[in-house]
Every structure is written in C-alpha cells, then in structure tokens.
C-alpha positions as CSV (number, residue, x, y, z in Angstrom):
1,X,123.7,44.1,6.2
2,X,120.6,41.9,6.7
3,X,120.4,38.2,7.1
4,X,117.5,36.2,5.7
5,X,115.6,33.2,6.9
6,X,112.7,31.7,4.9
7,X,109.9,29.7,6.3
8,X,106.4,28.5,5.3
9,X,107.2,25.8,2.8
10,X,105.3,22.5,2.9
11,X,103.3,20.1,0.9
12,X,99.9,20.9,-0.6
13,X,97.7,19.5,-3.3
14,X,97.2,21.3,-6.6
15,X,94.9,24.2,-6.3
16,X,96.0,24.9,-2.7
17,X,97.9,27.8,-1.2
18,X,101.1,28.4,0.7
19,X,102.4,31.6,2.3
20,X,106.2,31.9,2.4
21,X,107.9,34.3,4.8
22,X,111.4,35.7,4.8
23,X,112.5,37.2,8.1
24,X,115.3,39.7,8.0
25,X,117.7,40.5,10.9
26,X,120.1,43.3,10.9
27,X,119.8,47.0,10.1
28,X,118.2,48.7,7.2
29,X,115.5,46.4,5.9
30,X,113.5,49.3,4.6
31,X,116.3,50.3,2.2
32,X,116.5,46.9,0.5
33,X,114.9,45.7,-2.7
34,X,113.9,42.0,-2.5
35,X,112.9,39.1,-4.5
36,X,111.7,35.5,-4.4
37,X,113.4,32.9,-6.6
38,X,112.8,29.2,-7.1
39,X,114.7,26.2,-8.3
40,X,112.9,23.1,-9.3
41,X,114.8,19.8,-9.3
42,X,117.2,19.6,-12.1
43,X,116.4,23.1,-13.4
44,X,118.0,26.5,-13.1
45,X,117.0,29.0,-10.5
46,X,114.5,31.6,-11.8
47,X,113.1,34.8,-10.3
48,X,109.5,34.5,-9.4
49,X,108.6,37.9,-8.0
50,X,110.4,41.0,-6.8
51,X,109.7,44.3,-5.1
52,X,111.8,47.4,-5.3
53,X,112.4,49.7,-2.3
54,X,109.6,52.0,-3.4
55,X,107.1,49.2,-3.4
56,X,106.8,48.5,-7.1
57,X,106.4,44.8,-7.9
58,X,107.2,42.5,-10.8
59,X,106.2,38.9,-11.5
60,X,107.3,36.2,-13.9
61,X,104.5,35.4,-16.4
62,X,103.8,31.9,-15.1
63,X,102.8,33.1,-11.6
64,X,101.0,36.4,-12.6
65,X,97.6,36.5,-10.9
66,X,98.4,33.6,-8.6
67,X,101.3,34.8,-6.5
68,X,101.6,38.0,-4.5
69,X,104.8,39.5,-3.1
70,X,104.6,41.9,-0.2
71,X,107.2,43.6,2.1
72,X,106.3,44.6,5.6
73,X,109.0,47.0,6.7
74,X,107.6,47.3,10.2
75,X,108.0,43.5,10.7
76,X,111.2,43.2,8.7
77,X,109.6,40.5,6.7
78,X,109.0,39.6,3.0
79,X,106.1,37.4,2.0
80,X,105.1,35.4,-0.9
81,X,101.4,34.4,-1.0
82,X,101.0,31.5,-3.5
83,X,97.5,30.6,-4.5
84,X,96.1,28.1,-7.1
85,X,99.4,26.2,-6.9
86,X,100.2,23.8,-9.7
87,X,102.7,20.8,-9.7
88,X,105.1,22.9,-11.8
89,X,105.4,25.3,-8.9
90,X,107.2,22.7,-6.8
91,X,110.7,23.9,-6.0
92,X,113.0,25.2,-3.3
93,X,112.1,28.8,-2.8
94,X,114.7,31.4,-1.9
95,X,114.4,35.0,-0.8
96,X,117.1,37.5,-1.8
97,X,117.9,41.1,-1.1
98,X,120.0,43.8,-2.7
99,X,120.7,47.5,-2.6
100,X,120.3,50.2,-5.3
101,X,117.3,50.8,-7.5
102,X,115.7,48.9,-10.4
103,X,112.1,49.3,-11.2
104,X,110.2,46.3,-9.8
105,X,113.2,44.6,-8.3
106,X,117.0,44.9,-7.6
107,X,119.9,45.6,-10.0
108,X,121.7,42.8,-8.2
109,X,120.8,40.3,-5.4
110,X,123.7,40.0,-3.0
111,X,122.1,38.4,0.1
112,X,120.4,35.1,0.0
113,X,118.4,32.9,2.4
114,X,118.8,29.2,2.8
115,X,115.6,28.2,1.0
116,X,112.4,26.5,1.8
117,X,110.8,23.6,0.0
118,X,107.4,23.7,-1.6
119,X,105.9,20.5,-2.8
120,X,102.7,20.4,-4.9
121,X,101.0,17.1,-5.6
122,X,98.5,16.6,-8.5
C-alpha cells in the first residue's frame, strides 16, 4: 500500500493562497481514491475535498469555488490549491487514501498522512 507525506503548509494573510502537496510512495497510486481533511483547533476533523479513482471530485460547501483538488498519477502526488483563504480555513490539513469506489471520493479512508499546518491571519 502507499504511504503519504504532506507538505506546503504555512502562514498567509486572509485572501492569500497555499498549495498543499501529498506525496505517495509505494505501489498503485493510480488505483487509490483520495481526500483532503482538516482539523481546526478544538474541533472535529472534516473532509474538505475528495477525488475518486475516475477523477470525479467533491467539495464541502465552505470551500467550493476557492479550493481545487487534483491528483497527478504520473507524479504520485495529490494537491490541494487553496485560494482566497479565510481565517476559518486555519487547521491541520491531512491527506488520506482508500480503495474501492464511491462517486467523488472513497467509501473508506484507510491510509493517512501526518498532517501539515495552515495558518491564516486576518
């Protein structure tokens, strides 16, 4: 199975952008569905965006039109482009992977990265 390592977090002002990357090692990246989750301080983790193994995507309402998930199978990397960031987007962001099929995501996420921090100041 693959292993996942996130990068690209940092500190930006509101209105700015960050691009998160999730590098996968191991075999079979192309067969995985994947997602980005986030966990703000003191809150539960939520799914932000996901992509199934056919390329269909799904976003939570609060990031629709601002965030873009993409999966580059040639580079074994998942991305999350985050534009027009708001203070409420500040969180630890995790990428996750799974097998099987569910439209716009995974039926279950079984592999997780260690997370990367995104801080947004007002």
